[in-house]
Structure formats: C-alpha cells, structure tokens
C-alpha positions as CSV (number, residue, x, y, z in Angstrom):
1,M,135.6,118.6,-31.4
2,S,136.6,118.7,-27.8
3,A,139.4,116.3,-26.7
4,R,137.3,115.6,-23.6
5,A,134.7,112.8,-23.6
6,S,131.4,113.6,-25.2
7,T,128.5,114.3,-22.9
8,A,125.9,114.0,-25.6
9,L,124.4,110.7,-24.4
10,L,123.9,112.0,-20.8
11,T,120.3,112.6,-21.7
12,D,116.9,111.1,-22.0
13,R,115.7,109.4,-25.2
14,Y,112.6,111.6,-25.4
15,E,114.6,114.7,-26.0
16,L,116.1,113.2,-29.2
17,T,112.7,111.9,-30.3
18,M,111.2,115.4,-29.9
19,L,114.1,116.8,-31.9
20,D,113.6,114.2,-34.6
21,A,109.8,115.1,-34.9
22,A,110.5,118.8,-34.7
23,L,113.0,118.5,-37.7
24,R,110.3,116.6,-39.6
25,D,107.5,119.1,-39.1
26,G,109.6,122.3,-39.4
27,T,109.3,123.6,-35.8
28,A,112.9,122.7,-34.8
29,H,114.3,126.0,-35.7
30,R,111.8,128.2,-33.9
31,R,113.5,130.5,-31.5
32,C,112.6,129.4,-27.9
33,V,113.3,130.4,-24.3
34,F,113.6,127.6,-21.7
35,E,113.8,128.2,-18.0
36,V,115.1,126.2,-15.0
37,F,113.3,126.9,-11.7
38,G,112.0,125.2,-8.7
39,R,108.3,125.5,-7.7
40,R,109.2,125.0,-4.1
41,L,112.1,124.4,-1.8
42,P,112.1,120.7,-0.9
43,G,112.5,119.6,2.7
44,G,111.1,122.8,4.3
45,R,114.3,124.6,3.6
46,R,114.3,128.3,4.1
47,F,116.6,129.1,1.1
48,G,118.3,127.2,-1.7
49,V,121.9,127.5,-3.0
50,V,122.7,127.4,-6.7
51,A,125.6,125.1,-7.5
52,G,126.8,123.1,-10.4
53,T,126.8,126.0,-12.9
54,G,130.5,125.9,-13.7
55,R,130.3,122.1,-14.2
56,L,127.2,122.5,-16.4
57,L,128.9,125.1,-18.7
58,Q,131.8,122.7,-19.4
59,L,129.4,119.8,-20.0
60,I,127.4,121.9,-22.5
61,E,130.7,122.8,-24.3
62,D,131.4,119.0,-24.5
63,F,127.8,118.2,-25.7
64,R,128.9,117.1,-29.2
65,F,128.0,113.9,-31.2
66,G,131.1,112.1,-32.3
67,D,131.2,108.9,-34.4
68,E,130.5,106.6,-31.5
69,E,127.5,108.5,-30.3
70,L,126.1,108.8,-33.8
71,R,126.7,105.1,-34.5
72,Y,124.7,104.3,-31.3
73,L,121.8,106.5,-32.3
74,R,121.7,104.8,-35.8
75,D,122.0,101.3,-34.4
76,E,119.3,101.7,-31.8
77,R,117.0,103.6,-34.3
78,V,116.6,106.4,-31.9
79,V,116.3,109.0,-34.6
80,D,116.2,108.9,-38.4
81,A,119.1,109.4,-40.8
82,A,118.3,113.1,-41.4
83,T,118.5,113.8,-37.7
84,V,121.8,112.0,-37.4
85,R,123.2,114.2,-40.1
86,W,121.9,117.3,-38.2
87,L,123.5,116.1,-35.0
88,E,126.9,115.6,-36.7
89,D,127.4,119.4,-36.6
90,Y,125.7,120.1,-33.3
91,S,127.0,122.5,-30.8
92,F,125.0,124.8,-28.6
93,R,125.3,128.3,-30.2
94,G,122.6,130.0,-28.2
95,T,122.6,132.2,-25.0
96,V,122.4,131.1,-21.4
97,T,121.8,133.5,-18.5
98,G,121.3,132.7,-14.9
99,Y,122.1,133.1,-11.3
100,R,125.7,133.2,-10.5
101,E,127.0,130.0,-8.8
102,G,126.8,130.2,-5.1
103,E,123.8,132.6,-5.3
104,L,120.7,131.9,-3.2
105,Y,117.4,131.0,-4.8
106,F,113.7,130.8,-3.8
107,P,110.5,129.3,-5.3
108,G,110.1,130.6,-8.9
109,S,113.6,132.0,-9.2
110,P,114.7,131.8,-12.9
111,V,118.0,130.0,-12.0
112,L,118.9,129.4,-15.6
113,T,117.5,130.7,-18.9
114,V,118.4,129.0,-22.1
115,E,117.7,130.7,-25.4
116,G,118.2,129.2,-28.8
117,S,116.4,127.2,-31.4
118,F,114.1,124.5,-30.1
119,A,116.3,121.9,-31.6
120,E,119.5,123.1,-29.9
121,A,117.9,123.9,-26.5
122,V,115.5,121.1,-25.8
123,I,118.2,118.4,-25.8
124,L,120.0,120.1,-22.9
125,E,117.2,119.5,-20.4
126,T,118.4,116.3,-18.7
127,L,122.0,117.5,-18.6
128,A,121.0,120.8,-17.0
129,L,118.7,119.3,-14.4
130,S,120.9,116.4,-13.5
131,V,123.8,118.8,-12.6
132,L,121.8,121.6,-11.0
133,N,119.4,119.3,-9.0
134,H,122.2,117.3,-7.5
135,D,124.7,120.0,-6.8
136,S,122.2,122.6,-5.5
137,A,120.8,120.0,-3.1
138,V,124.2,119.3,-1.8
139,A,125.2,122.9,-1.5
140,T,121.9,123.8,0.3
141,A,122.6,121.1,2.8
142,A,126.2,122.2,3.1
143,A,125.2,125.8,3.7
144,R,122.9,124.8,6.6
145,M,125.7,122.8,8.1
146,S,128.1,125.7,7.7
147,I,125.7,127.9,9.6
148,A,125.2,125.3,12.3
149,A,129.0,124.8,12.6
150,G,129.3,128.5,13.7
151,G,132.6,129.2,12.0
152,R,134.3,126.0,13.0
153,P,136.1,124.3,10.1
154,L,134.1,121.7,8.2
155,A,135.6,118.9,6.0
156,E,133.6,116.9,3.5
157,M,134.4,113.2,3.7
158,G,131.5,111.4,2.0
159,S,133.0,109.8,-1.1
160,R,132.3,106.3,0.1
161,R,128.6,107.1,0.4
162,T,127.8,108.0,-3.1
163,G,128.9,107.3,-6.8
164,E,132.5,108.0,-7.7
165,R,131.7,110.9,-9.9
166,S,128.9,112.2,-7.7
167,A,131.5,112.3,-4.9
168,V,133.6,114.8,-6.8
169,A,130.6,117.0,-7.7
170,A,129.4,116.8,-4.0
171,A,132.8,117.9,-2.7
172,R,132.8,120.8,-5.1
173,A,129.3,121.9,-4.2
174,A,130.0,121.6,-0.4
175,H,133.1,123.7,-0.8
176,I,131.2,126.5,-2.5
177,A,128.6,126.5,0.3
178,G,131.1,126.8,3.2
179,F,133.0,123.5,3.7
180,D,136.8,124.1,4.0
181,A,138.3,120.9,2.7
182,T,137.5,117.5,1.2
183,S,138.9,114.0,1.6
184,N,138.5,113.4,-2.1
185,L,141.8,113.8,-4.1
186,Q,140.0,114.0,-7.5
187,A,138.0,117.0,-6.2
188,G,141.3,118.6,-5.0
189,S,143.0,118.0,-8.4
190,E,140.0,119.0,-10.6
191,W,138.6,121.9,-8.7
192,G,141.4,123.3,-6.5
193,I,139.7,122.3,-3.2
194,P,142.1,121.8,-0.1
195,T,142.3,118.1,0.8
196,M,142.7,116.5,4.2
197,G,143.0,113.1,5.8
198,T,145.3,111.0,8.0
199,A,144.3,107.5,9.1
200,A,141.3,105.2,9.6
201,H,140.6,102.5,12.2
202,S,142.3,99.9,9.9
203,W,145.6,101.7,10.5
204,T,145.4,101.1,14.2
205,L,144.1,97.5,13.8
206,L,147.1,96.7,11.4
207,H,149.5,97.2,14.2
208,D,150.2,95.1,17.3
209,S,149.2,97.9,19.6
210,E,147.6,101.3,19.5
211,E,150.9,102.8,20.6
212,D,152.8,101.2,17.7
213,A,150.2,102.7,15.3
214,F,150.4,106.2,16.8
215,R,154.3,106.1,16.7
216,A,154.3,105.0,13.1
217,Q,151.9,107.7,12.1
218,I,153.9,110.4,13.9
219,V,157.1,109.2,12.2
220,A,155.4,109.5,8.9
221,L,153.4,112.7,9.4
222,G,154.9,114.5,12.4
223,T,153.5,115.6,15.7
224,G,151.1,118.0,14.0
225,T,149.0,115.0,12.7
226,T,145.6,114.0,14.1
227,L,145.3,110.7,15.8
228,L,142.2,108.6,15.8
229,I,141.6,107.8,19.5
230,D,138.5,105.6,19.6
231,T,139.5,102.3,18.0
232,Y,139.6,100.8,21.5
233,D,139.2,102.7,24.8
234,I,139.0,106.5,24.3
235,R,140.5,107.5,27.6
236,T,143.5,105.1,27.1
237,G,143.7,106.4,23.5
238,V,144.2,110.0,24.7
239,E,146.8,109.0,27.2
240,T,148.7,107.0,24.7
241,A,148.5,109.8,22.0
242,V,149.9,112.4,24.4
243,R,152.6,110.1,25.7
244,V,153.8,109.2,22.2
245,A,153.5,112.6,20.5
246,G,154.0,114.9,23.5
247,T,151.9,117.9,24.4
248,A,152.5,119.5,20.9
249,L,150.2,116.9,19.4
250,G,148.2,118.5,16.6
251,G,144.8,116.9,17.1
252,V,142.7,114.0,18.0
253,R,139.7,112.6,16.2
254,I,136.6,111.1,17.8
255,D,134.3,108.9,15.6
256,S,131.9,107.3,18.0
257,G,130.0,107.7,21.3
258,D,127.8,110.4,22.7
259,L,129.8,113.2,21.1
260,P,129.0,116.1,23.4
261,T,129.8,114.1,26.5
262,V,132.9,112.4,25.0
263,A,134.3,115.7,23.6
264,A,134.0,117.3,27.0
265,Q,135.8,114.4,28.7
266,V,138.6,114.3,26.0
267,R,139.1,118.1,26.4
268,R,139.5,117.8,30.1
269,Q,141.9,114.9,29.8
270,L,144.0,116.7,27.1
271,D,144.2,119.8,29.3
272,D,145.2,117.8,32.4
273,L,148.0,116.2,30.4
274,G,149.2,119.6,29.3
275,A,148.1,119.2,25.7
276,T,146.1,122.4,25.8
277,S,146.6,123.3,22.2
278,T,145.7,119.8,20.8
279,R,142.6,120.2,18.6
280,I,139.5,117.9,18.7
281,T,137.8,116.8,15.5
282,V,134.6,114.9,15.6
283,T,133.0,112.8,12.8
284,S,130.4,110.0,13.1
285,D,127.3,110.5,11.0
286,L,127.0,114.3,11.6
287,D,124.3,116.4,10.0
288,E,123.2,120.0,10.6
289,F,121.2,119.1,13.7
290,A,124.1,117.2,15.2
291,L,126.4,120.1,14.5
292,A,124.0,122.5,16.2
293,A,123.9,120.2,19.2
294,L,127.6,120.4,19.5
295,A,127.7,124.2,19.4
296,A,128.6,124.5,23.1
297,S,131.0,121.5,23.1
298,P,134.8,122.0,23.1
299,V,135.1,120.8,19.5
300,D,137.5,122.5,17.0
301,A,136.5,120.9,13.7
302,Y,134.0,118.6,12.0
303,G,134.1,116.0,9.3
304,V,130.8,115.3,7.6
305,G,130.1,112.4,5.2
306,T,126.9,110.7,4.3
307,S,124.6,113.6,5.2
308,V,126.2,116.3,3.0
309,V,126.7,114.2,-0.1
310,T,123.1,113.0,0.0
311,G,121.6,116.5,0.6
312,S,120.8,115.7,4.3
313,G,117.5,113.9,3.4
314,T,116.8,116.1,0.4
315,P,118.9,114.5,-2.5
316,T,117.4,116.7,-5.2
317,A,116.6,120.4,-5.5
318,G,113.4,119.6,-7.5
319,M,114.1,122.0,-10.3
320,V,112.4,121.7,-13.7
321,Y,113.2,122.9,-17.2
322,K,110.3,124.4,-19.0
323,L,109.6,126.2,-22.3
324,V,108.3,129.7,-21.3
325,A,108.4,131.5,-24.7
326,R,108.6,130.7,-28.5
327,R,108.2,132.3,-31.8
328,D,105.0,131.3,-33.6
329,A,104.6,130.5,-37.3
330,A,104.5,134.2,-38.1
331,G,107.6,134.9,-36.2
332,A,106.0,136.7,-33.2
333,W,106.9,135.9,-29.7
334,V,104.4,134.0,-27.6
335,P,104.6,133.3,-23.8
336,V,103.7,129.7,-23.1
337,A,103.1,127.9,-19.8
338,K,102.0,124.6,-18.3
339,T,98.7,124.9,-16.4
340,S,98.5,121.5,-14.8
341,S,97.2,121.4,-11.2
342,A,100.1,121.9,-8.7
343,K,102.6,122.0,-11.7
344,G,101.8,125.2,-13.3
345,S,104.3,127.7,-14.5
346,R,104.4,131.4,-15.6
347,G,105.2,132.1,-19.3
348,G,107.5,134.9,-20.5
349,R,111.0,135.8,-20.0
350,K,112.0,136.7,-16.4
351,A,114.4,139.2,-14.9
352,A,115.3,138.6,-11.2
353,F,116.3,141.0,-8.4
354,R,117.0,140.7,-4.7
355,T,115.4,143.6,-2.8
356,L,117.4,144.8,0.2
357,V,116.5,146.9,3.2
358,N,119.4,148.3,5.1
359,G,121.6,145.6,3.5
360,V,119.3,142.7,4.5
361,A,117.5,140.7,1.9
362,A,113.7,141.3,1.9
363,A,112.2,139.7,-1.2
364,E,112.9,137.8,-4.4
365,L,111.5,140.1,-7.2
366,I,110.7,138.5,-10.5
367,A,109.9,140.8,-13.4
368,V,108.0,139.0,-16.3
369,S,108.0,140.2,-19.8
370,D,104.9,139.0,-21.6
371,G,105.0,141.4,-24.5
372,F,108.2,140.3,-26.2
373,D,108.3,143.1,-28.7
374,E,111.7,143.8,-27.1
375,L,112.6,140.5,-25.6
376,D,116.0,141.6,-24.4
377,T,114.6,144.6,-22.5
378,V,113.4,144.0,-19.0
379,A,112.4,146.4,-16.2
380,E,115.1,147.9,-14.0
381,H,114.5,148.0,-10.3
382,P,116.7,150.6,-8.6
383,G,117.8,149.7,-5.1
384,S,117.6,146.0,-5.9
385,R,120.5,143.7,-6.7
386,P,120.2,142.0,-10.2
387,L,120.7,138.3,-9.9
388,Q,121.3,137.1,-13.5
389,T,124.4,137.2,-15.5
390,T,125.4,135.9,-19.0
391,L,126.9,132.5,-18.7
392,I,127.0,131.5,-22.4
393,D,126.9,134.1,-25.2
394,E,126.2,132.8,-28.6
395,G,127.9,129.5,-27.7
396,R,130.9,131.0,-25.9
397,C,131.1,130.2,-22.2
398,D,132.1,132.7,-19.5
399,A,135.6,131.6,-18.8
400,T,135.5,133.1,-15.3
401,A,132.9,130.5,-14.2
402,L,135.0,127.5,-15.2
403,G,137.6,125.4,-13.4
404,A,139.1,126.0,-10.0
405,A,139.0,129.8,-10.4
406,G,135.2,129.5,-11.0
407,V,134.8,127.4,-7.7
408,A,136.8,130.0,-5.7
409,A,134.7,132.8,-7.2
410,A,131.4,131.0,-6.4
411,R,132.5,130.3,-2.8
412,E,133.3,133.9,-2.3
413,H,130.0,135.0,-3.9
414,H,128.1,132.6,-1.7
415,S,129.7,133.9,1.5
416,R,128.8,137.4,0.5
417,V,125.2,136.8,-0.4
418,R,124.5,134.5,2.6
419,A,125.5,137.4,4.8
420,E,122.5,139.3,3.4
421,L,120.1,136.8,4.8
422,P,117.9,137.8,7.7
423,V,118.5,135.9,11.0
424,A,115.4,133.8,10.6
425,A,117.0,132.1,7.6
426,H,119.6,130.5,9.9
427,A,117.1,128.4,11.8
428,L,117.2,124.7,10.9
429,S,113.5,123.9,11.5
430,R,111.1,123.3,8.6
431,S,109.5,126.5,7.5
432,D,108.3,128.6,4.6
433,P,111.0,130.2,2.5
434,T,112.6,133.2,4.3
435,L,112.0,135.5,1.4
436,P,108.7,136.0,-0.4
437,T,108.8,135.7,-4.2
438,I,107.0,138.7,-5.7
439,T,106.1,138.6,-9.4
440,V,105.6,141.9,-11.3
441,D,104.9,142.9,-14.9
442,A,108.1,144.1,-16.5
443,S,106.3,146.5,-18.8
C-alpha cells in the first residue's frame, strides 16, 4: 500500500455501482478497452495540448482502497460486502497507452487507451477525465499565450484565482506548454518549476512612502529586483525607483492602465533616466489576445493569472472515457460504440500517427482495428510519426513520465511538436482544427 494518500474516492458513485453489478452478473472480468478522446476542440481552438499524464499515472498508482475508504463504502452502502472484499486487493494491473504529455491532439485523437478487466478499468474513468480535462484545457490556453508572447518570458501567477490543488496542477500544465515560471511554491517544490515573485501593492502601502518601500525591498533583494511602480502615480514611481536603485535597477512591473500606452511611456522615461537595461514586466488580467496586442510594445516579460488557470474561457477540454472494445461471452473481441446523435464514437482499438510533409504536420491519422484477431497488431504508416507510447505496462508505470523529470521531458516534447504546426495554427481566432483527422481501417 502506498504511503501517499489514497485517491480511490476521487470518483463518481456510479462507477462503483457498475462494478458491484458486474461482479454479480459475471461480466466484471471481461477484458475491455476504454479510450479517452475529445469529439471536438472546445472554444474554436485550432489544436489541443495533452497535459496531466504524469499526474494521472501517479494517481492511478495510489488508487487503492484502505481501511478508511472501505469503511466509508460499507457505511454508506455504496456496494455490497462481496465487492468490498474485492476492492481490498484492488490495484490497476492492466495496460495504459497514450499520447506523450505535451503532445498535440485533435478531434478523435485516442489520447489515452486503458486495457484491463471491466472491473479494474471502469472505476478509473472519473480520475482520468478530471485530470486530463483540467490540465489539457490549461495547457492549450497556455500554448496559445506562449505563441502570442512571441518568445518573451511568461510567468504563471493565478494561484489566487482557483482551488489550492488546482493551482498546482495549472502551474504544472502551463509550464509544460511554454510558461517559464510560476508564483506557486508548491508547484516549484513538487514539479521542479522555477518560481518568481517580489512584492505586491500591500508592500508599498505598508510603508510611510513609496520611496521607503522601494528602499526596503532593495535592501532585502538587491538592485536586481523588480519594483511595482503603479501603486500611486506611475511617472513618479519610475522616477523614485531609479533614484533609489540607480540605473542598474533590474525591472519594474506595471499592473494597471492602458498597457501599450503606459509601457511605451515607462520605457521612454527609463531610458531618459539612464536605466536603459531595466526590464518592464506587465501583468493585469492578461490573456492571449492582450498579449498579442502588446507584441509591438517595449515589454520584456509577462505575468498571467486568471486567464491561464481557467483555460482562458475554456475550463475543460471536453474529453470523454468510452468503452470501445470488449470480449464477449465466448471470449471473442467485439468493437462497441455509442451511436447517440452528436455523441457517437467509433469502436475498435486505435493507433494514431501524425503525417508530416517536409517536416510540417499535415493530418492526424487514426488507424482502427475492428477485427481484433490480433488486437496488439496495428497498421504501420511509414513517413508518419507514431503518437502513442506505453504509459503503464501490466500495472507498472513508466518512471520517465513521473515527477519533475517527467515535467521537463513533457515541456521539451511540447516545444518540439509545436514547431511542426503549420503557420495557420498560430492564429488566435476561432476556427476549425488546423489538422484534419483521417480515419482508416488498420487491416
């Protein structure tokens, strides 16, 4: 049993009631294939970014039922005594394949494939979706902001605009998709993300004058610090900052006003005062559109809060977790699919490839195996980049995807695959997905 807290109750009741019923009727141990995918890209986004995978693997490893969890299930009569006994020894012993964290995805992409018995796989649905939907939404928004920033440094500073644990997950996802640092210390400690931060308006208001506040900050942090200059009058704040710190002042931060206009005025004033190397950071409710509007402004770095941690208006990726194949009573594989209007899916195991033309992504190619005589055999597509990798093999997690090292690898992978996108993918306007999804028969 893991020493970490159990994640087994981070789920919906109906998953355990399905498990309970399946154990009763004998279908619980049928081999099944579940798939996580999105039917569309919410918000008119041109691409999506897979994030949360490394977190999910660790949470699956901790998905165990200890005494406390089992007592709750008994007391609340969620399942019967036989199911409680089955859960006592539960751990996921199946196989998970999926897109690498940081990879791009499109409608129909098999982001995650979970294979195991119905009993062990069905109860992971809520956990998988809660992680992937949140983190992928944040990462997709962060990637758009990173593109709009045009190479200027980005800091995530939205902890106060979301739940305390969501803040850590959001900082992680944003870093994978291009943000350089976070204000959240737990994210720095847990995931190895660089942290940043100096002072808020309350620091200036604490002191008898702005000059006293600036002097105290410089004594504590040195002249390389960044001074917040808009608590009172910005022009006076700039003059005071340079007078106190000298022309070697590291930076100033602007958190209000018409940012393009104010940034230009501050830059001119800094230069006139001889502080030509002092950097300008802007914050103040930025999103990807505001960042794009600042592209021609003399800004050196950005801090983004509310917009990035809430997915910039698209707080969920809209992914679903569906059964796509199972063994029947005779042991034969059967593809299965939901056929509801506007919510249909394609049965069968999928293999995914990114087709490239002269190094530029051209299509999302999904090969579907409906035969299942050889379930592990899928079509190969020379010249295309395979998108899936094994994340859990018979219950054993891929250690390279975990922890701070996993975050660093995901960030590097995202940078590499985003460079494959055609130029049209960089536009911020609502549109159809940049790449078409092409489905072919694997046989």
